[in-house]
KOLFI-559268 format. One record per residue (C-alpha): x, y, z; residue in three letters. Coordinates in pm, 1 decimal. Each point is the difference from the previous one (the first is absolute). Layout:
# residues N
+----------+----------+----------+------+
:        x :        y :        z : type :
+----------+----------+----------+------+
:        X :        Y :        Z :  ALA :
...
+----------+----------+----------+------+
END
This chain:
# residues 401
+----------+----------+----------+------+
:        x :        y :        z : type :
+----------+----------+----------+------+
:  -1482.4 :  -2233.5 :  -1003.0 :  UNK :
:    211.8 :   -289.0 :    113.3 :  UNK :
:     86.7 :     14.5 :    372.7 :  UNK :
:    338.1 :   -156.0 :    -58.1 :  UNK :
:    105.1 :    287.3 :   -228.0 :  UNK :
:    -44.0 :    241.6 :    283.4 :  UNK :
:    250.8 :   -186.4 :    212.6 :  UNK :
:    275.5 :     39.8 :   -258.9 :  UNK :
:    208.3 :    310.4 :     50.6 :  UNK :
:    297.0 :    173.4 :   -149.2 :  UNK :
:    239.2 :     42.8 :    294.2 :  UNK :
:    198.6 :    274.0 :   -171.7 :  UNK :
:   -307.1 :    227.4 :    -18.5 :  UNK :
:    -98.0 :    -68.1 :    360.3 :  UNK :
:    356.6 :     55.6 :    120.5 :  UNK :
:     29.8 :    337.1 :   -173.1 :  UNK :
:   -340.3 :     93.0 :    141.5 :  UNK :
:    129.1 :    -88.7 :    348.5 :  UNK :
:    301.5 :    229.6 :    -41.0 :  UNK :
:   -230.9 :    277.2 :   -120.2 :  UNK :
:   -217.8 :    -63.6 :    305.3 :  UNK :
:    303.4 :     40.8 :    225.6 :  UNK :
:     63.8 :    340.2 :   -154.2 :  UNK :
:   -365.4 :     99.2 :     33.2 :  UNK :
:     -0.9 :   -100.3 :    368.4 :  UNK :
:    321.8 :    195.0 :     65.8 :  UNK :
:   -140.5 :    314.0 :   -162.0 :  UNK :
:   -350.1 :    -35.3 :    148.6 :  UNK :
:    129.0 :    -58.7 :    352.0 :  UNK :
:    219.1 :    305.3 :    -43.0 :  UNK :
:   -290.4 :    205.6 :   -136.4 :  UNK :
:   -215.6 :    -90.2 :    299.4 :  UNK :
:    246.6 :    192.3 :    216.6 :  UNK :
:    226.2 :    222.0 :   -209.0 :  UNK :
:   -285.5 :    195.6 :   -156.9 :  UNK :
:    -85.7 :    130.9 :    346.2 :  UNK :
:    318.1 :     -3.9 :    208.9 :  UNK :
:    260.2 :     -4.6 :   -277.2 :  UNK :
:    166.4 :    329.4 :    106.8 :  UNK :
:     39.2 :   -129.7 :    355.1 :  UNK :
:    154.0 :   -325.3 :   -120.9 :  UNK :
:    231.0 :    180.8 :   -243.1 :  UNK :
:    111.7 :    247.3 :    267.4 :  UNK :
:    109.2 :   -285.3 :    228.1 :  UNK :
:    129.8 :   -230.7 :   -272.9 :  UNK :
:    334.3 :   -169.6 :     50.0 :  UNK :
:    213.5 :    -88.1 :   -304.9 :  UNK :
:   -148.3 :   -350.7 :     -4.8 :  UNK :
:   -349.3 :    150.2 :    -14.5 :  UNK :
:     90.8 :    228.2 :   -287.5 :  UNK :
:    157.4 :   -293.7 :   -178.9 :  UNK :
:   -314.2 :   -208.3 :     45.8 :  UNK :
:   -223.1 :    276.8 :   -134.6 :  UNK :
:    227.4 :     60.7 :   -297.9 :  UNK :
:     -5.6 :   -374.0 :    -70.9 :  UNK :
:   -380.5 :     10.8 :      1.4 :  UNK :
:     -1.8 :    284.0 :   -251.1 :  UNK :
:    255.8 :   -169.6 :   -223.4 :  UNK :
:   -144.8 :   -350.8 :     -4.9 :  UNK :
:   -368.3 :     17.5 :     86.0 :  UNK :
:   -158.8 :    344.9 :    -26.6 :  UNK :
:   -223.8 :    -10.7 :   -307.0 :  UNK :
:    169.8 :   -315.7 :   -131.6 :  UNK :
:   -184.2 :   -251.8 :    216.7 :  UNK :
:   -343.3 :    135.7 :    -87.8 :  UNK :
:    104.7 :     22.1 :   -366.7 :  UNK :
:     98.4 :   -365.9 :      8.0 :  UNK :
:   -333.0 :    -81.5 :    163.2 :  UNK :
:   -183.2 :    186.6 :   -277.1 :  UNK :
:    193.9 :   -183.9 :   -270.9 :  UNK :
:    -79.1 :   -336.5 :    160.6 :  UNK :
:   -366.1 :     99.6 :     23.2 :  UNK :
:      9.4 :     39.9 :   -377.3 :  UNK :
:    164.7 :   -341.7 :    -28.5 :  UNK :
:   -289.2 :   -141.8 :    202.3 :  UNK :
:   -249.5 :    164.0 :   -233.5 :  UNK :
:    173.5 :   -155.3 :   -299.0 :  UNK :
:      3.6 :   -346.5 :    158.5 :  UNK :
:   -369.4 :     17.1 :     91.2 :  UNK :
:    -90.8 :    115.9 :   -350.3 :  UNK :
:    205.3 :   -274.0 :   -162.1 :  UNK :
:   -159.5 :   -260.0 :    225.2 :  UNK :
:   -351.1 :    122.5 :    -82.2 :  UNK :
:     71.6 :     -5.5 :   -373.6 :  UNK :
:    134.4 :   -353.9 :     19.0 :  UNK :
:   -292.5 :   -125.4 :    205.3 :  UNK :
:   -254.6 :    214.4 :   -188.2 :  UNK :
:   -153.6 :    151.4 :    313.7 :  UNK :
:   -165.1 :    340.2 :     43.5 :  UNK :
:    299.1 :    209.4 :     94.2 :  UNK :
:   -181.6 :    334.1 :     15.9 :  UNK :
:   -254.8 :   -100.7 :    263.3 :  UNK :
:    263.2 :   -181.2 :    206.4 :  UNK :
:    245.0 :    289.0 :    -16.7 :  UNK :
:   -259.8 :    262.5 :     85.6 :  UNK :
:    -81.9 :   -195.7 :    315.4 :  UNK :
:    368.6 :    -48.7 :     75.5 :  UNK :
:     76.2 :    370.9 :    -19.0 :  UNK :
:   -316.1 :     85.4 :    192.7 :  UNK :
:    109.6 :   -227.8 :    283.0 :  UNK :
:    349.8 :    149.5 :     -7.8 :  UNK :
:   -147.5 :    349.3 :     32.7 :  UNK :
:   -206.4 :   -124.0 :    295.8 :  UNK :
:    313.7 :   -143.6 :    161.2 :  UNK :
:    169.8 :    334.6 :    -57.5 :  UNK :
:   -279.6 :    194.8 :    165.4 :  UNK :
:      9.7 :   -235.2 :    300.1 :  UNK :
:    377.9 :     36.5 :     18.5 :  UNK :
:    -26.9 :    377.8 :    -31.5 :  UNK :
:   -251.4 :     21.7 :    282.1 :  UNK :
:    115.1 :   -265.0 :    245.8 :  UNK :
:    368.9 :    -73.9 :    -62.2 :  UNK :
:    208.8 :    259.1 :   -187.0 :  UNK :
:    -95.7 :    344.1 :   -129.7 :  UNK :
:    260.5 :    -29.0 :   -279.9 :  UNK :
:   -180.5 :   -280.7 :   -188.5 :  UNK :
:     79.6 :    -63.2 :   -368.5 :  UNK :
:   -258.2 :   -271.2 :    -75.1 :  UNK :
:   -284.0 :    237.1 :    -91.2 :  UNK :
:    215.5 :    166.5 :   -263.9 :  UNK :
:    113.7 :   -339.3 :   -131.1 :  UNK :
:   -359.2 :   -118.6 :    -23.8 :  UNK :
:   -115.9 :    311.0 :   -185.7 :  UNK :
:    291.6 :     -3.0 :   -241.9 :  UNK :
:    -39.7 :   -376.0 :    -34.7 :  UNK :
:   -352.7 :     60.3 :   -128.5 :  UNK :
:    145.6 :    236.7 :   -259.3 :  UNK :
:    213.2 :   -289.0 :   -133.1 :  UNK :
:   -308.3 :   -179.4 :   -132.6 :  UNK :
:    -47.8 :    217.6 :   -311.2 :  UNK :
:    371.8 :    -33.5 :    -80.1 :  UNK :
:     12.1 :   -377.7 :    -22.8 :  UNK :
:    -58.5 :     10.1 :   -376.2 :  UNK :
:    284.3 :    242.7 :    -66.6 :  UNK :
:    284.7 :   -121.6 :   -216.8 :  UNK :
:    325.9 :    -92.2 :    170.9 :  UNK :
:    167.7 :    297.1 :   -169.3 :  UNK :
:   -255.1 :    251.8 :    128.5 :  UNK :
:    -21.9 :   -150.7 :    349.4 :  UNK :
:    375.8 :     27.0 :     45.5 :  UNK :
:     28.2 :    354.1 :   -127.9 :  UNK :
:   -300.7 :    130.3 :    187.0 :  UNK :
:    138.6 :   -149.2 :    321.1 :  UNK :
:    336.7 :    167.0 :    -54.2 :  UNK :
:   -166.1 :    333.2 :    -77.1 :  UNK :
:   -200.0 :     -9.0 :    324.2 :  UNK :
:    312.6 :    -79.0 :    201.1 :  UNK :
:    233.1 :    253.4 :   -158.8 :  UNK :
:   -200.1 :    296.2 :   -129.6 :  UNK :
:   -203.5 :    121.3 :    304.1 :  UNK :
:    298.6 :     55.9 :    234.9 :  UNK :
:    199.9 :    162.1 :   -279.0 :  UNK :
:   -293.6 :    221.5 :    -94.4 :  UNK :
:    -70.1 :    105.2 :    359.8 :  UNK :
:    372.2 :     61.0 :     52.3 :  UNK :
:     14.5 :    215.9 :   -313.2 :  UNK :
:   -300.7 :    204.5 :    115.2 :  UNK :
:    153.8 :     49.4 :    344.5 :  UNK :
:    330.7 :    107.4 :   -154.9 :  UNK :
:   -183.4 :    249.5 :   -220.0 :  UNK :
:   -212.3 :    136.4 :    285.3 :  UNK :
:    293.0 :    -14.2 :    246.1 :  UNK :
:   -220.0 :   -150.6 :    271.3 :  UNK :
:   -158.4 :   -339.3 :     74.1 :  UNK :
:   -344.7 :    -78.4 :   -133.2 :  UNK :
:   -243.8 :      3.6 :    288.9 :  UNK :
:   -304.9 :   -203.3 :     85.1 :  UNK :
:   -370.3 :     62.9 :    -16.5 :  UNK :
:     11.4 :    130.9 :    358.0 :  UNK :
:    282.1 :    155.7 :    205.9 :  UNK :
:    213.4 :   -229.8 :    216.9 :  UNK :
:   -145.0 :    -75.2 :    340.3 :  UNK :
:    169.6 :    -44.0 :    335.3 :  UNK :
:     31.9 :   -372.0 :     77.2 :  UNK :
:     22.3 :     58.7 :    377.2 :  UNK :
:   -375.8 :    -43.2 :     68.1 :  UNK :
:     -9.1 :   -333.8 :   -181.2 :  UNK :
:    310.5 :   -120.6 :    180.3 :  UNK :
:   -151.1 :    106.3 :    331.8 :  UNK :
:   -302.0 :   -219.7 :    -71.5 :  UNK :
:    225.3 :   -291.5 :    -95.0 :  UNK :
:    197.8 :     35.5 :    321.1 :  UNK :
:   -273.4 :     76.1 :    251.8 :  UNK :
:   -336.1 :    -81.3 :   -157.8 :  UNK :
:   -206.4 :   -313.4 :     42.1 :  UNK :
:      1.3 :   -258.1 :   -275.0 :  UNK :
:   -338.9 :    128.0 :   -116.6 :  UNK :
:    135.0 :    354.6 :    -23.5 :  UNK :
:    300.4 :   -124.4 :   -197.1 :  UNK :
:   -229.1 :   -186.0 :   -242.2 :  UNK :
:   -207.7 :    313.6 :    -53.2 :  UNK :
:    315.3 :    205.5 :    -61.0 :  UNK :
:    154.0 :   -258.2 :   -234.9 :  UNK :
:   -279.3 :      4.7 :   -254.8 :  UNK :
:     61.2 :    347.8 :   -148.8 :  UNK :
:    377.5 :    -36.9 :    -22.4 :  UNK :
:     30.7 :   -135.5 :   -353.7 :  UNK :
:   -223.7 :    271.5 :   -144.0 :  UNK :
:    197.7 :    256.5 :    197.6 :  UNK :
:    329.8 :   -128.5 :   -137.8 :  UNK :
:   -125.2 :     36.3 :   -358.1 :  UNK :
:   -143.4 :    344.9 :     68.7 :  UNK :
:    310.7 :    139.0 :    172.5 :  UNK :
:    264.7 :   -155.1 :   -229.2 :  UNK :
:   -197.7 :    -30.2 :   -322.1 :  UNK :
:    281.5 :     32.4 :   -251.8 :  UNK :
:    213.6 :   -268.3 :    164.3 :  UNK :
:   -292.7 :   -236.5 :     46.5 :  UNK :
:    -94.3 :     33.3 :   -368.4 :  UNK :
:    360.0 :    -81.3 :    -94.8 :  UNK :
:     -5.0 :   -295.8 :    238.9 :  UNK :
:   -333.8 :   -135.3 :   -126.8 :  UNK :
:     98.9 :     31.8 :   -364.5 :  UNK :
:    323.6 :   -183.8 :     72.7 :  UNK :
:   -188.6 :   -279.9 :    174.7 :  UNK :
:   -231.4 :    -35.5 :   -299.0 :  UNK :
:    295.2 :     -5.7 :   -238.4 :  UNK :
:    170.0 :   -271.1 :    204.8 :  UNK :
:   -322.0 :   -203.2 :    -10.9 :  UNK :
:     24.6 :     13.3 :   -378.2 :  UNK :
:    366.5 :    -99.8 :     -8.4 :  UNK :
:    -70.4 :   -296.8 :    226.9 :  UNK :
:   -284.9 :   -115.4 :   -225.2 :  UNK :
:    222.1 :     46.2 :   -305.2 :  UNK :
:    270.9 :   -219.6 :    153.9 :  UNK :
:   -251.0 :   -282.3 :     46.2 :  UNK :
:    -99.7 :     29.4 :   -366.0 :  UNK :
:    366.6 :    -43.3 :    -86.7 :  UNK :
:     29.1 :   -290.4 :    245.7 :  UNK :
:    292.7 :    168.9 :    174.6 :  UNK :
:    -91.5 :    -99.1 :    359.6 :  UNK :
:    -22.4 :   -364.8 :   -101.4 :  UNK :
:    317.3 :    -28.0 :   -207.2 :  UNK :
:    252.9 :    250.4 :    124.5 :  UNK :
:    282.7 :   -192.8 :   -162.3 :  UNK :
:   -145.4 :     55.0 :   -345.5 :  UNK :
:    -14.2 :    374.4 :     71.9 :  UNK :
:    331.2 :     17.7 :    179.0 :  UNK :
:    145.3 :    264.0 :   -233.9 :  UNK :
:   -295.7 :    235.5 :     46.0 :  UNK :
:     -4.0 :    -45.6 :    378.1 :  UNK :
:    373.8 :     59.0 :     23.2 :  UNK :
:    -29.4 :    321.1 :   -202.5 :  UNK :
:   -282.3 :    129.4 :    218.9 :  UNK :
:    197.2 :    -82.0 :    315.0 :  UNK :
:    324.1 :    157.4 :   -125.1 :  UNK :
:   -175.5 :    321.9 :    -98.6 :  UNK :
:   -279.7 :     16.2 :    256.8 :  UNK :
:    200.1 :    -58.4 :    318.0 :  UNK :
:    270.4 :    269.8 :    -36.3 :  UNK :
:   -224.2 :    250.4 :   -178.2 :  UNK :
:   -283.7 :    -51.9 :    244.3 :  UNK :
:    230.6 :     25.5 :    301.7 :  UNK :
:    152.6 :    324.7 :   -128.2 :  UNK :
:   -338.1 :    160.5 :    -65.7 :  UNK :
:   -132.1 :   -129.3 :    332.9 :  UNK :
:    285.8 :    175.3 :    178.4 :  UNK :
:   -104.4 :    327.2 :   -163.6 :  UNK :
:   -366.0 :    -55.2 :     88.4 :  UNK :
:     88.2 :    -89.7 :    359.7 :  UNK :
:    138.2 :    347.3 :     68.4 :  UNK :
:   -357.0 :    125.3 :     48.0 :  UNK :
:    -84.0 :   -280.1 :    241.5 :  UNK :
:    314.5 :     77.3 :    197.5 :  UNK :
:   -109.8 :    360.4 :     40.3 :  UNK :
:    281.1 :    141.6 :   -215.0 :  UNK :
:   -131.1 :    330.0 :   -139.7 :  UNK :
:     -1.3 :      9.4 :   -378.7 :  UNK :
:   -179.8 :    291.1 :   -162.6 :  UNK :
:    -72.2 :    138.3 :   -343.6 :  UNK :
:     72.2 :   -206.3 :   -312.5 :  UNK :
:    204.8 :   -247.0 :    203.0 :  UNK :
:   -315.3 :    -83.7 :    195.2 :  UNK :
:   -159.1 :   -107.5 :   -327.2 :  UNK :
:    299.3 :   -224.7 :    -66.9 :  UNK :
:    -52.4 :   -166.5 :    339.2 :  UNK :
:   -363.9 :    -65.8 :    -88.2 :  UNK :
:     91.9 :   -136.7 :   -343.4 :  UNK :
:    252.2 :   -235.1 :    164.2 :  UNK :
:   -300.6 :   -196.8 :    131.7 :  UNK :
:     31.4 :   -205.1 :   -320.1 :  UNK :
:    299.8 :   -167.5 :    160.4 :  UNK :
:   -220.0 :   -182.6 :    249.9 :  UNK :
:   -189.0 :   -226.7 :   -245.8 :  UNK :
:    308.0 :    -23.7 :   -221.6 :  UNK :
:    206.3 :   -138.4 :    288.6 :  UNK :
:   -284.2 :   -232.1 :     98.2 :  UNK :
:     -8.7 :   -148.6 :   -349.9 :  UNK :
:    376.3 :    -42.1 :      8.0 :  UNK :
:    -17.7 :   -175.9 :    337.1 :  UNK :
:   -282.1 :   -229.9 :   -113.8 :  UNK :
:    201.2 :    -95.9 :   -308.5 :  UNK :
:    313.2 :    -70.7 :    205.3 :  UNK :
:   -195.2 :   -206.1 :    253.2 :  UNK :
:   -175.2 :   -195.3 :   -275.1 :  UNK :
:    335.6 :    -96.7 :   -150.2 :  UNK :
:    142.1 :    -93.6 :    338.5 :  UNK :
:   -300.0 :   -202.2 :    112.5 :  UNK :
:    -19.5 :   -177.2 :   -333.1 :  UNK :
:    348.5 :   -145.0 :     31.5 :  UNK :
:     73.7 :    -19.3 :    373.0 :  UNK :
:   -115.2 :    107.8 :    347.2 :  UNK :
:   -213.4 :   -311.4 :     43.1 :  UNK :
:      0.3 :     20.1 :    379.2 :  UNK :
:    -83.6 :    369.4 :     -4.7 :  UNK :
:   -289.6 :    -61.8 :   -237.3 :  UNK :
:   -137.4 :   -274.9 :    222.6 :  UNK :
:     26.3 :    237.5 :    295.1 :  UNK :
:   -158.6 :    300.1 :   -170.9 :  UNK :
:   -263.6 :   -151.5 :   -227.5 :  UNK :
:   -259.2 :    -71.8 :    274.8 :  UNK :
:     23.8 :    362.2 :    115.4 :  UNK :
:    -73.9 :    124.3 :   -350.5 :  UNK :
:   -274.7 :   -254.3 :    -42.5 :  UNK :
:   -176.7 :    155.5 :    301.2 :  UNK :
:     86.9 :    359.4 :    -91.1 :  UNK :
:   -351.9 :    135.9 :     52.5 :  UNK :
:    -35.6 :   -159.1 :    342.5 :  UNK :
:    347.0 :    113.2 :    102.3 :  UNK :
:    -53.5 :    353.7 :   -129.0 :  UNK :
:   -318.7 :     37.6 :    203.0 :  UNK :
:    159.7 :   -157.7 :    307.5 :  UNK :
:    300.3 :    234.0 :    -12.4 :  UNK :
:   -224.1 :    306.6 :     27.2 :  UNK :
:   -190.4 :   -153.1 :    289.7 :  UNK :
:    318.8 :    -93.4 :    185.5 :  UNK :
:    161.0 :    337.2 :    -64.1 :  UNK :
:   -302.2 :    179.1 :    142.0 :  UNK :
:      2.6 :   -220.1 :    309.7 :  UNK :
:    364.7 :     89.2 :     61.4 :  UNK :
:    -12.5 :    372.9 :    -73.6 :  UNK :
:   -342.2 :    141.8 :     78.2 :  UNK :
:   -192.4 :     73.8 :    316.4 :  UNK :
:   -247.2 :   -287.7 :    -31.3 :  UNK :
:    304.4 :   -231.1 :     15.1 :  UNK :
:    338.6 :     52.4 :    160.1 :  UNK :
:     31.6 :    367.1 :    -97.6 :  UNK :
:    369.3 :    -23.3 :    -89.2 :  UNK :
:      7.9 :    243.1 :   -293.5 :  UNK :
:    271.8 :    210.3 :    165.5 :  UNK :
:    197.3 :   -292.5 :    138.3 :  UNK :
:    182.0 :   -101.3 :   -318.9 :  UNK :
:    301.3 :    149.8 :   -173.1 :  UNK :
:     43.7 :    -13.4 :   -376.4 :  UNK :
:    195.3 :   -325.7 :     24.0 :  UNK :
:   -248.2 :   -132.0 :    256.8 :  UNK :
:   -288.8 :     51.8 :   -241.5 :  UNK :
:    185.0 :   -205.0 :   -262.0 :  UNK :
:     75.7 :   -271.3 :    251.5 :  UNK :
:   -365.7 :    -14.0 :    101.0 :  UNK :
:   -105.9 :    -27.0 :   -365.3 :  UNK :
:    246.8 :   -282.1 :    -57.9 :  UNK :
:   -123.8 :   -184.1 :    309.3 :  UNK :
:   -359.9 :     36.0 :   -119.2 :  UNK :
:     96.8 :   -137.0 :   -340.0 :  UNK :
:    178.8 :   -298.8 :    155.3 :  UNK :
:   -298.7 :    -64.1 :    226.2 :  UNK :
:   -232.8 :      6.8 :   -300.9 :  UNK :
:    238.2 :   -229.1 :   -188.4 :  UNK :
:    -15.7 :   -258.8 :    278.6 :  UNK :
:   -376.5 :     34.9 :      8.7 :  UNK :
:    -21.1 :    -45.9 :   -377.7 :  UNK :
:    202.4 :   -320.8 :      6.9 :  UNK :
:   -204.0 :   -142.5 :    287.1 :  UNK :
:   -330.1 :     99.7 :   -156.9 :  UNK :
:     73.5 :   -135.1 :   -349.4 :  UNK :
:    114.5 :   -330.4 :    146.9 :  UNK :
:   -366.0 :    -55.6 :     92.1 :  UNK :
:   -200.6 :    218.3 :   -236.0 :  UNK :
:     -1.3 :     64.7 :   -372.4 :  UNK :
:      8.5 :    380.6 :     14.4 :  UNK :
:      7.7 :    279.1 :    254.9 :  UNK :
:   -322.4 :     94.6 :    177.7 :  UNK :
:    -43.3 :    331.8 :   -183.2 :  UNK :
:     88.1 :   -163.8 :   -332.8 :  UNK :
:   -254.1 :   -276.8 :     63.2 :  UNK :
:   -276.8 :    247.8 :     80.2 :  UNK :
:     94.4 :    207.4 :   -305.4 :  UNK :
:    -20.9 :   -309.0 :   -219.2 :  UNK :
:   -331.7 :   -116.6 :    144.6 :  UNK :
:   -167.2 :    338.9 :    -43.5 :  UNK :
:    145.1 :     44.4 :   -348.2 :  UNK :
:   -126.6 :   -335.4 :   -121.6 :  UNK :
:   -321.4 :     -1.6 :    205.7 :  UNK :
:     65.8 :   -346.2 :    139.0 :  UNK :
:    188.0 :   -147.3 :    291.3 :  UNK :
:    351.3 :   -103.8 :   -101.4 :  UNK :
:    206.0 :   -286.9 :    142.9 :  UNK :
:    185.4 :    122.5 :    306.0 :  UNK :
:    186.1 :   -281.3 :    173.2 :  UNK :
:    296.2 :   -154.2 :   -171.2 :  UNK :
:    -45.1 :   -350.4 :   -133.9 :  UNK :
:    334.8 :    -35.0 :   -177.7 :  UNK :
:    349.2 :    155.5 :     17.2 :  UNK :
:     29.7 :    338.9 :   -164.8 :  UNK :
:    135.4 :     -4.1 :   -353.5 :  UNK :
:    195.3 :    311.6 :    -84.0 :  UNK :
:     13.4 :    -15.4 :   -379.6 :  UNK :
:   -283.9 :    156.7 :   -194.4 :  UNK :
:    -85.9 :   -132.8 :   -342.0 :  UNK :
:   -134.2 :    270.0 :   -226.1 :  UNK :
+----------+----------+----------+------+
END
């Protein structure tokens, strides 16, 4: 593999990844607090706080992580294309790559943020390997089925039963876990963090299955787009991208508003509860519409914005891990213990400040180094050899594929 190829990037992809990262940080920082003290914050919310939380639900909730999943699929497609061109052993490399990602996820789950997504991405990423020989037609349709059918099916079952589908175990009180986060030592927090992902799947099984299937479907759509060369020639696919944006944005926003009623605590029972569950499809649909709109915009303009955002997206793994660490240091007892100190708008402001801090760090870091520290370690372990780290030449932001 030629080292110089690795230094060539597609700024549009990195910039969209950076915007998705912003949404993930906003929602994760909120989850670190709102899951435990949400009723307190809502009870004392001023209009600006309610507006900030509604903005989160409209723009970011479910859409940012959907965009991340789609871009993960794009990455899979790029890596596969590169391996085919260079005639390298993709399977062995990719198995190591996903294994390292799962390891990163377990470390993040234990030491940084109990709401990690990397383990799931690594496991579902492994499941992409058998699909790489699928036809374009089948890959596209299977991806769409996994995104659309599970939430509609679960919603239909809930409407028929007139009650939500439960989990493998009854819901548990989150107060003991929050008490550990707020008053326990760092070692006690680490010990409490480890079971949280399994607990989330066990308590909210139906939703987590819908979420995981949607992530897998978005992986497939991202890989399909690379096959069609869409990320590398948006102008040639302008009509398709415009259609997706014009349909996906308003439809996704409307369905997201319906789905958000449950998150806002608005009681909806009986068959209407099933409709709220089914409206989950609006989250990935809106994400795809937003990605299409951003791709068209970045392809023709927004040069300064791309230059500002691309380094953040290029270091997305490092920045994702760092955001969980920083959030814990602000909120939990082993740090500043400020979980109850922020309003709804204050949480958003904190998330934005963290993102801007990470953006400055990304620019400074990539001025001296080729990739972020987590990305470099991921690459070294995946390829079983030490990779170049320090920058020897200016970064080139156009990727030839």
